[in-house]
N, C-alpha and C positions, 0 to 999 in steps of 0.2 A: 573554093571548095574546102580547103584546110581551115579557113577562118570560120566557115559555116559549121564544120565538124567540131571545132573548138568551142564555138558559141553554144552548140547543142549540148556539149559536155558540161559547160558552165551552167547552163540552164538546169540540166539534170542534177548537178551537185547543189545548186541553189534550192531546188525542190526538196532534195534529200535533207538539206540543212533546215528548211522550214518544217518539214515533217518531224524531224528529230527534235526541234525546239518545242513543237506542240506536244509531242510524247513526253518530253521532260517536264513540261508544265503540268500535264495530267498526272504524271507520277508524283510530283511534289505535292499536289493537292491530295492525292490518295494517301501519301505518307503523313501529311498533317492530320487528316481525318482519322487515320488508323492510330496515330500517336495519341491524339486527344481522346479517342474512344478507349484506348488501353488505359490511359491515365485515369479517366473517369471511372472505369470498371474497378481498377485497383483501389481508388479512393473509396468507392462504395463498399468494397470488400473490407477494407481497413476500418471503416466506420462501423460496419456490422460486428467485426471482431472486437472493437473497443466497446461497443454497446453490450455485447455478451459478457465481456470481462467486467464491466461496471456492474451489471446485474449480478454476476457471480460474487463480486466483492460485497455488494449490498446485502446479498443473502447471507454471506459468511458473517458480516458485521452484525446482522440481525440475530443470527444464531448465537454469536458470542455474547451479545448483550442479554439475550434470554438466559444463557447459562450463568452469567455473572450476577444475576439478581441476588440481592442480599436477603438472608433469612435472619430475622432478629428474634433471639430467644431471651425471654425475661425469666430470671430465676428469683424465687422468693427468698432464698437463703443467700445472703451476701458472702458468707464463708465458703459456700459451695462454689459460687462464681469465682472467687479469688483462687480457690484451690484449682479450679479448671484452668484459669489463666496462667497459673504458675507451672502447670504441667502440659502446656501447649506443645512443647517440643516432643513429648511422648506421643501425642496425637498425630503430629506431623510426620513422625518416623514411620508410621504405618503406611504401607504403599497405597491402600485404597483411599486414604484420607490426605495424601501428600499435596493434593491440589486445593484443599480446603483451607481457608484462612480464618483464624479466630482473632478477634480484637474487641476491645471495649468499644461500645457504641457511644462515643462522646462528640460533643460539638467542638468547634475549634478552640473556643475559650476554655472549655473543660479539659481538652487535651493539654493546653498550655499550663493550666493549673495543676493537672496531674503530673506533668513533667517537672514542675517546680517541687512538688511534694517528693517525687522520686529522687530528684537531685539532693534535696535536703536530707532525705533518709540515707542516701549514700554517704554524704558528708558526716552525718552523725555516726554512722556505722564505722567509718574510717577513724574518727576521733575516739570512738569507744575502743577500737582495737589498739590504737596508740596508747591510750591510757591503761589498758590491760597489760601491755608490755612493760610499761614503766612502773607499775605498782608492785 
């Protein structure tokens, strides 16, 4: 009788153990599915955020390139152009024109040649000042 009673308790515990294992398996599967669905949703959201950021950056770059287009002005009078270029600092000091840049429109070779002329002029100017002091 005691043995039968103990055997029935063991059978009951064994059934409980089996039921508990099945429930744990089901729970693990649910957790895996939930985790994967959460991760996939987050990845999709992040992709959308990145796409919108890229679109925003492309739009900003396009607007910036539209703004920075060059305007080339040709002057008939060389002296007038030189006078303007010598007084660029006055133009840049005005608030409404501080973002505007003025420069000679030269090719790379022309810029190098221009730099050589400016350097030569500076050397000649220094030599001239030295000779004035000694005379």
